[in-house]
Legacy VTK file of the C-alpha trace (Angstrom):
# vtk DataFile Version 3.0
C-alpha trace
ASCII
DATASET POLYDATA
POINTS 495 float
64.154 22.263 -18.280
60.532 21.285 -17.650
58.605 22.685 -14.692
58.257 19.175 -13.224
61.995 18.526 -13.456
62.701 21.887 -11.826
60.347 21.061 -8.943
62.063 17.676 -8.447
65.488 19.329 -8.218
64.151 21.923 -5.798
62.643 19.156 -3.649
65.950 17.240 -3.627
67.921 20.333 -2.635
65.421 21.056 0.106
65.999 17.572 1.508
69.791 17.957 1.302
69.692 21.291 3.101
67.469 19.915 5.852
70.009 17.101 6.336
72.774 19.698 6.698
70.689 21.523 9.301
70.108 18.291 11.213
73.866 17.560 11.169
74.622 21.049 12.494
72.169 20.650 15.346
73.474 17.166 16.146
76.932 18.730 16.450
75.547 21.263 18.944
75.182 24.292 16.651
71.850 25.907 15.779
72.313 28.578 13.063
68.977 30.183 13.901
70.299 31.070 17.340
73.655 32.391 16.189
74.561 36.013 16.871
76.633 38.419 14.814
76.874 42.207 14.900
78.067 43.900 11.678
80.091 47.095 11.878
79.439 48.107 8.268
76.977 47.630 5.437
78.643 46.538 2.209
78.765 50.014 0.641
80.124 51.525 3.854
82.837 48.891 4.020
83.873 49.475 0.404
84.055 53.242 0.969
86.234 52.783 4.060
89.030 51.155 2.043
92.035 53.439 1.513
93.650 52.801 -1.857
97.099 51.268 -1.529
96.657 50.406 2.145
95.695 46.716 2.142
94.931 45.026 5.465
94.666 48.261 7.473
90.876 48.564 7.796
88.998 45.831 9.665
85.265 45.327 9.132
82.480 42.990 10.151
79.886 42.447 7.425
76.878 40.170 7.106
74.540 39.091 4.329
73.192 36.365 2.094
75.570 34.213 0.058
74.808 34.876 -3.613
78.022 33.708 -5.296
80.462 30.929 -4.386
83.671 30.333 -6.355
85.591 27.332 -5.013
89.346 27.284 -5.664
90.295 24.262 -3.555
92.027 25.642 -0.498
90.389 29.042 -0.857
87.075 30.507 -1.956
85.870 33.811 -3.280
82.252 34.398 -2.241
79.910 37.353 -2.415
77.242 38.355 0.054
74.232 40.614 -0.443
73.006 43.036 2.197
70.747 46.087 2.251
73.227 48.305 0.410
74.584 45.873 -2.161
77.217 43.181 -2.653
80.702 42.733 -1.178
83.261 40.038 -1.909
84.871 37.837 0.751
88.095 35.845 0.421
88.225 32.726 2.580
91.467 30.725 2.941
91.873 27.381 4.672
95.218 28.325 6.229
93.721 31.508 7.726
90.506 30.238 9.331
91.658 26.666 10.087
90.854 23.218 8.735
87.657 22.627 10.709
86.141 26.039 10.009
87.067 25.768 6.314
85.521 22.311 5.999
82.301 23.707 7.494
82.457 26.735 5.194
82.598 24.481 2.138
79.265 22.969 3.194
77.493 26.321 2.999
74.837 26.821 0.329
73.803 29.754 -1.812
71.169 31.647 0.148
72.715 31.059 3.572
73.293 34.131 5.741
76.770 34.546 7.154
78.707 37.131 9.115
82.409 37.636 8.505
85.227 39.625 10.082
88.445 40.588 8.412
90.581 43.289 6.823
90.059 44.919 3.457
92.400 44.446 0.514
92.206 44.877 -3.242
92.466 41.848 -5.543
94.554 41.702 -8.715
91.406 42.587 -10.659
90.915 45.687 -8.506
87.958 44.517 -6.414
87.900 45.581 -2.769
87.466 42.384 -0.746
87.317 41.229 2.876
90.112 38.809 3.817
88.104 36.653 6.221
89.687 35.943 9.603
86.512 34.397 11.064
82.930 33.788 10.024
79.601 32.662 11.498
76.645 30.951 9.848
73.743 33.016 11.197
70.798 31.574 9.250
70.453 28.468 7.072
68.444 28.742 3.836
66.422 25.550 3.546
65.183 26.252 0.032
67.397 27.108 -2.946
67.342 30.463 -4.687
66.046 30.673 -8.261
68.582 29.725 -10.931
71.145 32.487 -11.422
70.646 32.946 -15.151
66.900 32.367 -15.376
65.740 33.999 -12.154
61.980 34.166 -11.783
60.564 33.679 -15.275
56.912 33.514 -14.208
55.542 37.106 -13.860
53.080 35.921 -11.221
55.938 34.641 -9.050
57.840 37.903 -9.479
55.030 39.692 -7.624
53.940 36.824 -5.373
57.484 36.005 -4.246
58.903 39.499 -4.266
61.474 38.511 -1.649
63.089 36.187 -4.221
62.723 38.711 -7.039
64.683 41.266 -5.011
67.471 38.766 -4.351
68.044 37.659 -7.943
66.919 40.720 -9.915
69.175 43.692 -9.237
67.098 46.009 -11.424
63.938 45.221 -9.476
65.752 45.574 -6.162
67.205 48.941 -7.145
63.866 50.206 -8.410
62.088 49.362 -5.154
64.874 50.843 -3.032
64.743 53.983 -5.171
61.056 54.242 -4.342
61.942 54.459 -0.648
64.458 57.212 -1.384
61.867 59.125 -3.414
59.309 59.038 -0.576
61.929 60.020 2.001
63.098 62.932 -0.147
59.536 64.199 -0.656
59.087 64.368 3.112
62.316 66.314 3.613
61.498 68.644 0.716
58.086 69.565 2.156
59.246 69.790 5.768
61.989 72.228 4.726
59.162 74.421 3.361
57.294 74.257 6.683
54.648 71.751 5.637
53.392 69.562 8.475
52.834 65.845 7.927
49.663 64.355 9.400
47.642 61.141 9.338
43.918 61.092 8.603
41.349 58.277 8.879
41.478 55.326 6.516
38.016 54.203 7.613
35.503 56.882 6.656
31.716 57.164 6.752
31.520 58.881 3.329
33.682 58.123 0.282
34.590 61.719 -0.475
37.223 63.626 -2.406
36.926 61.667 -5.668
34.477 59.776 -7.842
35.319 56.110 -7.357
33.784 52.875 -6.095
34.938 52.234 -2.514
35.652 49.078 -0.566
33.001 48.673 2.131
33.462 47.104 5.553
31.381 46.817 8.718
32.402 48.228 12.081
31.104 45.705 14.616
31.306 47.891 17.716
29.633 50.929 16.135
27.332 48.632 14.112
27.589 50.623 10.905
29.294 50.417 7.545
32.462 52.301 6.742
34.427 52.671 3.515
38.152 52.559 2.961
39.086 56.054 1.862
39.302 56.832 -1.834
41.029 60.177 -1.254
42.917 62.090 1.446
41.464 65.440 0.490
38.527 66.310 2.706
40.183 65.629 6.058
43.313 67.533 5.054
41.200 70.550 4.121
39.495 70.359 7.508
42.979 71.074 8.859
43.162 74.250 6.768
39.979 75.264 8.583
41.778 74.413 11.840
44.580 76.852 11.018
47.254 74.407 9.827
48.335 76.448 6.819
50.691 73.944 5.178
49.799 70.304 5.502
50.507 67.046 3.710
49.933 63.334 3.983
51.491 60.344 2.249
49.059 57.469 2.604
47.185 54.608 1.015
43.933 55.042 -0.880
41.634 52.216 -1.945
39.416 52.146 -5.017
37.435 49.006 -5.785
37.958 49.297 -9.512
40.036 47.867 -12.345
43.638 46.716 -12.458
45.891 47.773 -15.321
49.558 48.663 -15.890
48.740 52.133 -14.493
46.045 51.312 -11.921
46.093 49.325 -8.704
43.132 49.205 -6.279
45.466 49.976 -3.357
47.793 52.861 -4.119
49.843 55.540 -2.391
49.091 59.238 -2.694
50.780 62.413 -1.641
48.319 65.231 -1.048
49.557 68.680 -0.100
47.595 71.838 0.749
48.931 75.366 1.159
46.849 78.245 2.479
47.081 81.578 0.667
48.205 79.852 -2.504
46.414 78.595 -5.628
46.906 76.237 -8.561
49.722 78.408 -9.898
51.514 78.202 -6.580
51.223 74.426 -6.915
52.861 74.652 -10.356
55.947 76.193 -8.774
55.929 73.660 -5.926
55.637 70.566 -8.118
58.288 71.698 -10.578
60.711 72.443 -7.752
59.910 69.058 -6.186
60.529 67.118 -9.395
63.793 68.882 -10.126
64.922 68.227 -6.561
64.045 64.525 -6.859
65.888 64.215 -10.160
69.032 65.931 -8.945
69.255 64.510 -5.422
67.811 60.997 -5.838
68.446 60.102 -9.487
71.499 62.290 -10.089
70.144 63.438 -13.467
67.370 65.610 -14.873
67.119 63.529 -18.058
65.040 60.383 -17.626
64.492 57.845 -20.431
60.903 56.949 -21.301
61.084 53.385 -22.699
57.554 53.269 -24.149
58.060 56.266 -26.454
61.814 56.128 -26.919
62.026 59.778 -25.816
64.107 61.232 -23.018
62.095 63.321 -20.568
63.900 66.592 -19.835
62.825 67.821 -16.423
65.222 70.768 -16.623
63.709 71.932 -19.905
60.496 73.805 -20.654
57.327 72.689 -18.887
54.556 73.366 -21.381
51.313 75.003 -20.235
48.226 74.528 -22.417
44.472 74.823 -21.917
42.341 71.693 -22.039
39.989 73.290 -24.592
42.847 74.114 -26.944
44.071 70.515 -26.904
40.582 69.193 -27.649
40.059 71.634 -30.548
43.491 70.800 -31.948
42.873 67.040 -31.749
39.330 67.057 -33.127
40.159 69.684 -35.748
36.909 71.416 -34.792
37.051 75.012 -33.456
33.328 74.796 -32.627
33.636 71.545 -30.652
32.338 72.954 -27.383
29.179 74.276 -28.996
28.378 70.990 -30.713
25.493 68.802 -29.608
26.055 65.619 -27.662
25.132 63.521 -30.699
27.625 65.375 -32.887
30.357 64.833 -30.320
29.511 61.149 -30.006
29.629 60.725 -33.769
33.032 62.401 -33.961
34.387 60.268 -31.118
33.115 57.157 -32.876
34.844 58.250 -36.087
38.069 58.577 -34.051
37.744 54.925 -33.013
36.510 55.580 -29.486
33.707 53.772 -27.694
31.022 56.043 -26.226
28.325 54.924 -23.807
24.809 56.103 -24.704
24.188 57.638 -21.287
27.420 59.643 -21.177
27.235 63.386 -20.692
28.896 65.817 -23.131
31.915 66.362 -20.901
32.454 62.602 -20.541
32.722 62.228 -24.324
35.221 65.057 -24.432
37.187 63.559 -21.561
37.339 60.229 -23.394
39.022 61.986 -26.314
41.475 63.630 -23.935
42.340 60.441 -22.056
42.649 58.203 -25.130
43.948 60.502 -27.875
45.766 63.347 -26.122
47.163 62.331 -22.749
49.160 59.287 -24.014
51.084 61.576 -26.392
52.127 64.151 -23.785
55.579 62.819 -22.922
57.415 65.972 -21.821
56.140 67.760 -18.666
52.853 69.464 -19.566
50.446 71.470 -17.411
46.960 70.977 -18.875
44.863 73.792 -17.377
41.242 74.895 -17.007
39.357 71.630 -17.181
35.530 71.397 -17.330
33.949 72.085 -13.950
32.143 68.714 -13.980
35.456 66.884 -13.591
36.136 68.235 -10.109
33.552 69.736 -7.745
36.233 70.684 -5.210
37.995 73.360 -7.274
37.237 77.045 -7.729
35.350 78.177 -10.824
37.319 80.372 -13.194
36.205 84.009 -12.965
36.377 84.609 -16.730
34.793 81.298 -17.771
32.575 79.698 -15.079
32.317 76.537 -17.188
35.890 75.626 -16.269
37.855 75.421 -13.054
41.213 76.805 -11.945
43.153 73.563 -12.070
45.964 71.809 -13.832
46.720 68.225 -14.579
50.442 67.607 -14.837
50.957 64.974 -17.529
54.372 63.385 -18.044
55.235 60.231 -19.921
51.663 59.963 -21.186
50.286 59.685 -17.630
48.500 62.031 -15.275
51.013 62.501 -12.482
49.672 65.405 -10.448
46.318 67.201 -10.474
46.174 70.500 -8.579
43.453 73.058 -7.825
42.678 76.440 -6.496
40.563 74.962 -3.720
36.889 75.810 -3.427
36.306 77.537 -0.085
32.823 79.010 -0.655
30.537 76.658 1.329
27.435 77.510 -0.714
29.110 76.863 -4.067
30.676 73.734 -2.612
27.306 72.405 -1.509
25.779 72.956 -4.942
28.656 71.221 -6.684
28.595 68.310 -4.244
24.875 67.787 -4.766
25.222 67.959 -8.552
27.916 65.293 -8.463
25.953 63.086 -6.042
22.925 63.101 -8.346
20.488 63.648 -5.513
21.895 60.898 -3.264
22.260 62.760 0.026
24.237 59.972 1.661
27.102 60.584 -0.807
27.570 64.189 0.337
30.043 64.804 3.171
27.901 67.208 5.156
30.440 67.467 7.962
33.024 68.823 5.523
30.530 71.410 4.233
29.770 72.328 7.856
33.514 72.775 8.457
33.749 75.111 5.450
31.053 77.304 6.954
33.498 78.076 9.773
35.839 79.574 7.179
38.689 78.077 5.157
41.460 80.303 3.772
42.089 80.385 0.027
44.459 77.554 -0.797
46.193 75.547 -3.447
46.034 71.774 -3.255
47.765 69.011 -5.147
47.860 65.234 -5.317
50.691 63.087 -6.664
50.337 59.365 -7.226
53.507 57.991 -5.661
53.307 54.731 -7.607
53.044 56.487 -10.973
55.777 58.919 -9.980
58.060 55.973 -9.227
57.133 54.331 -12.536
58.103 57.524 -14.319
61.421 58.065 -12.543
62.576 54.421 -12.629
61.378 53.464 -16.120
58.972 50.773 -14.883
56.405 49.543 -17.398
53.786 48.422 -14.853
52.568 49.904 -11.594
53.101 46.483 -9.998
56.826 46.832 -10.626
57.052 49.694 -8.104
54.774 48.158 -5.443
56.502 45.766 -3.070
53.588 43.391 -2.629
50.715 44.059 -5.078
47.382 42.298 -4.603
47.051 38.936 -6.327
44.455 36.205 -6.324
45.281 33.612 -3.639
47.203 30.676 -5.037
45.175 27.542 -5.636
47.648 25.401 -3.731
49.469 26.052 -0.502
53.245 25.648 -0.215
54.017 21.987 0.519
56.522 21.166 3.247
LINES 1 496
495 0 1 2 3 4 5 6 7 8 9 10 11 12 13 14 15 16 17 18 19 20 21 22 23 24 25 26 27 28 29 30 31 32 33 34 35 36 37 38 39 40 41 42 43 44 45 46 47 48 49 50 51 52 53 54 55 56 57 58 59 60 61 62 63 64 65 66 67 68 69 70 71 72 73 74 75 76 77 78 79 80 81 82 83 84 85 86 87 88 89 90 91 92 93 94 95 96 97 98 99 100 101 102 103 104 105 106 107 108 109 110 111 112 113 114 115 116 117 118 119 120 121 122 123 124 125 126 127 128 129 130 131 132 133 134 135 136 137 138 139 140 141 142 143 144 145 146 147 148 149 150 151 152 153 154 155 156 157 158 159 160 161 162 163 164 165 166 167 168 169 170 171 172 173 174 175 176 177 178 179 180 181 182 183 184 185 186 187 188 189 190 191 192 193 194 195 196 197 198 199 200 201 202 203 204 205 206 207 208 209 210 211 212 213 214 215 216 217 218 219 220 221 222 223 224 225 226 227 228 229 230 231 232 233 234 235 236 237 238 239 240 241 242 243 244 245 246 247 248 249 250 251 252 253 254 255 256 257 258 259 260 261 262 263 264 265 266 267 268 269 270 271 272 273 274 275 276 277 278 279 280 281 282 283 284 285 286 287 288 289 290 291 292 293 294 295 296 297 298 299 300 301 302 303 304 305 306 307 308 309 310 311 312 313 314 315 316 317 318 319 320 321 322 323 324 325 326 327 328 329 330 331 332 333 334 335 336 337 338 339 340 341 342 343 344 345 346 347 348 349 350 351 352 353 354 355 356 357 358 359 360 361 362 363 364 365 366 367 368 369 370 371 372 373 374 375 376 377 378 379 380 381 382 383 384 385 386 387 388 389 390 391 392 393 394 395 396 397 398 399 400 401 402 403 404 405 406 407 408 409 410 411 412 413 414 415 416 417 418 419 420 421 422 423 424 425 426 427 428 429 430 431 432 433 434 435 436 437 438 439 440 441 442 443 444 445 446 447 448 449 450 451 452 453 454 455 456 457 458 459 460 461 462 463 464 465 466 467 468 469 470 471 472 473 474 475 476 477 478 479 480 481 482 483 484 485 486 487 488 489 490 491 492 493 494
């Protein structure tokens, strides 16, 4: 069917539905003012049925009509609510001629409430035998075709409300995300971590190296940035004596969009005093196993891109960053090579290297393009170059690296963690080196806070969106974000 023909049919159905609404109102009934109070969600109602005891449990359920099967003097219909789908059986001789005639005029997409007793059909499906029903909201536009759904990827994200009605996989994935976030909160609270909220508008874009979104505060007459990280304010709370703290919140980075990157994304950051990066290893492994067992019901998660199954209950590999680079380049002297030699090797490996890149940036390009995508099973990559994170402690044995890990699973960085830098003098030097002499990029207030004393601590960040991609098998970060940013449509919706 052509797009134009589809639009014509949609327009005709819209007109027919508006006529039905006008007829209802002319008869003295306005569905948008109807009231109905359910006693059960669909899943609750289904669980309340006692096998072999038809017509003993009465329920009131409500939802959107998604299936209508007309059998003349009776109809089997299905409604969708927050927890799923439940079937209703509507008979003319049970609800009366007038009510049944009105029921037959209902459309897919309409919201109804129904009361009745549960029974099991000949095919074994628990169903509500409807004694009465109420139309509680009229759908004036039709749902997407049952078999084709939303075929345009842009509409899947732009009209997520329709995607979640017709695409059960998408709906389940996004509901699973909510369960994942809820479980993370319970997991941390049970371990005496305190959840807080820190400013989204900040005067300095600190805690990461990224381009921020900039806005102007009219009352204060100064520019602010949307935060690119949660880190520096949470560590101020370690200074304040809050020993275990976390935040789940949005960060904003005015950079590229890809299947693994979105400018607006959700992060978990957690900090624990008197711990270190190894303490974070224990915490993150326990968290992931808990999520798998309690939310997914399995510790084996398929990874569609590689065809492998990720075994969260198996061994979590630990390997040094330097060892991976030497293994991949085949050069045991890699870290003593000149910048030009490294650039030449990277070029020979098919990588693009900018002329002004530093040595560590060339090495990191090899890691991100040639190593990370192949780390499918849980892997702690440890002891990264100090230039990659100025907020971590230097390793005592090798001051060129830092006491950190990057947890890579499914070819993606899922969780970086550090032994947090709490020496204010070292922190200042590392800040200034990263800022390249631009004083306005240094968060002096944070350095001032450190001078009041911060306990040794482990800190960790987990990208919630990537975590949800990993655990639900999504191929794009947009698939786990309810309403991702899109360019505004060129045309407005026409009445």
